[in-house]
Kinemage of the C-alpha trace (Angstrom):
@kinemage 1
@onewidth
@group {chain A} dominant
@subgroup {mainchain}
@vectorlist {calphas} color= white
{ca lys a 1} P 23.200 -19.039 9.129
{ca gly a 2} L 22.093 -22.341 8.034
{ca asp a 3} L 18.867 -24.208 7.528
{ca val a 4} L 16.022 -22.621 9.472
{ca val a 5} L 13.630 -25.706 9.114
{ca glu a 6} L 16.322 -28.083 10.383
{ca glu a 7} L 17.184 -25.789 13.342
{ca ile a 8} L 13.514 -25.573 14.409
{ca arg a 9} L 13.281 -29.258 14.077
{ca arg a 10} L 16.275 -29.720 16.396
{ca leu a 11} L 14.948 -27.238 18.768
{ca lys a 12} L 11.677 -28.959 19.079
{ca gln a 13} L 13.444 -32.102 19.974
{ca glu a 14} L 15.108 -30.587 22.879
{ca pro a 15} L 13.427 -30.858 26.489
{ca gly a 16} L 11.998 -27.838 28.031
{ca lys a 17} L 9.777 -25.072 26.975
{ca ser a 18} L 7.851 -24.802 23.724
{ca leu a 19} L 8.753 -22.533 20.749
{ca leu a 20} L 6.348 -19.696 20.156
{ca gln a 21} L 6.133 -17.698 16.860
{ca tyr a 22} L 4.175 -14.500 16.939
{ca gly a 23} L 2.693 -12.881 13.818
{ca val a 24} L 2.578 -13.784 10.222
{ca gly a 25} L 5.622 -13.462 7.806
{ca glu a 26} L 8.286 -15.475 5.960
{ca leu a 27} L 9.161 -17.483 9.001
{ca thr a 28} L 5.669 -18.522 9.681
{ca his a 29} L 5.096 -19.429 6.093
{ca thr a 30} L 8.293 -21.525 6.123
{ca met a 31} L 7.167 -23.322 9.418
{ca leu a 32} L 3.643 -24.117 7.892
{ca lys a 33} L 5.081 -25.542 4.752
{ca ala a 34} L 7.550 -27.816 6.692
{ca gly a 35} L 4.738 -29.030 8.962
{ca leu a 36} L 6.361 -27.387 12.006
{ca val a 37} L 3.179 -25.623 13.550
{ca asp a 38} L 1.643 -27.706 16.386
{ca glu a 39} L -1.087 -25.175 17.183
{ca phe a 40} L -2.626 -21.877 16.661
{ca arg a 41} L -3.483 -19.199 19.135
{ca ile a 42} L -5.882 -16.602 17.487
{ca leu a 43} L -6.573 -13.418 19.353
{ca val a 44} L -9.537 -11.264 18.677
{ca tyr a 45} L -9.092 -7.589 20.067
{ca pro a 46} L -12.345 -5.845 21.095
{ca phe a 47} L -11.825 -2.695 19.084
{ca thr a 48} L -12.128 -1.716 15.568
{ca phe a 49} L -9.472 0.032 13.269
{ca gly a 50} L -8.203 0.030 9.830
{ca glu a 51} L -9.229 1.295 6.417
{ca gly a 52} L -12.066 0.420 4.020
{ca pro a 53} L -15.755 0.040 4.808
{ca tyr a 54} L -16.241 0.582 8.564
{ca ile a 55} L -19.186 -1.077 10.013
{ca phe a 56} L -19.692 1.195 12.883
{ca glu a 57} L -18.555 4.370 10.881
{ca his a 58} L -21.579 6.523 11.897
{ca met a 59} L -22.078 5.325 15.253
{ca gly a 60} L -18.880 6.512 17.177
{ca val a 61} L -18.100 2.967 18.289
{ca asn a 62} L -14.577 1.856 18.347
{ca thr a 63} L -14.389 -0.377 21.419
{ca leu a 64} L -16.494 -3.300 22.414
{ca lys a 65} L -17.417 -5.279 25.691
{ca leu a 66} L -17.737 -9.096 25.416
{ca leu a 67} L -20.893 -10.281 26.720
{ca glu a 68} L -20.978 -13.845 25.851
{ca asn a 69} L -18.985 -16.470 23.824
{ca lys a 70} L -19.817 -19.864 22.619
{ca thr a 71} L -17.815 -22.530 21.101
{ca phe a 72} L -19.397 -25.000 18.628
{ca ser a 73} L -18.170 -28.680 17.987
{ca ser a 74} L -17.004 -27.470 14.514
{ca gly a 75} L -14.467 -25.188 16.274
{ca thr a 76} L -16.498 -21.958 15.326
{ca val a 77} L -16.517 -19.319 18.028
{ca ala a 78} L -19.442 -16.972 18.277
{ca leu a 79} L -18.568 -13.687 20.160
{ca his a 80} L -21.274 -11.521 21.234
{ca tyr a 81} L -20.160 -7.833 22.013
{ca gln a 82} L -22.017 -4.612 22.831
{ca pro a 83} L -20.516 -1.126 22.080
{ca ser a 84} L -18.704 0.205 25.084
């Protein structure tokens, strides 16, 4: 119980390891609004899933092999895959 924002601020001041928050939910939104997120790590998984329009629907493709990646000065990342 207590104020989660104040507790996270307190924990961030302690020496030692970094805090890590996985996923997106109420805690993540609270941390973002309070300016408590220092960095993001975004993962791209090389397979397809889900509902809605499916780009590979008639090709039998659901896993991909990474061939090349390029990071631009803007922070954009281009990922070049082939069906595997």
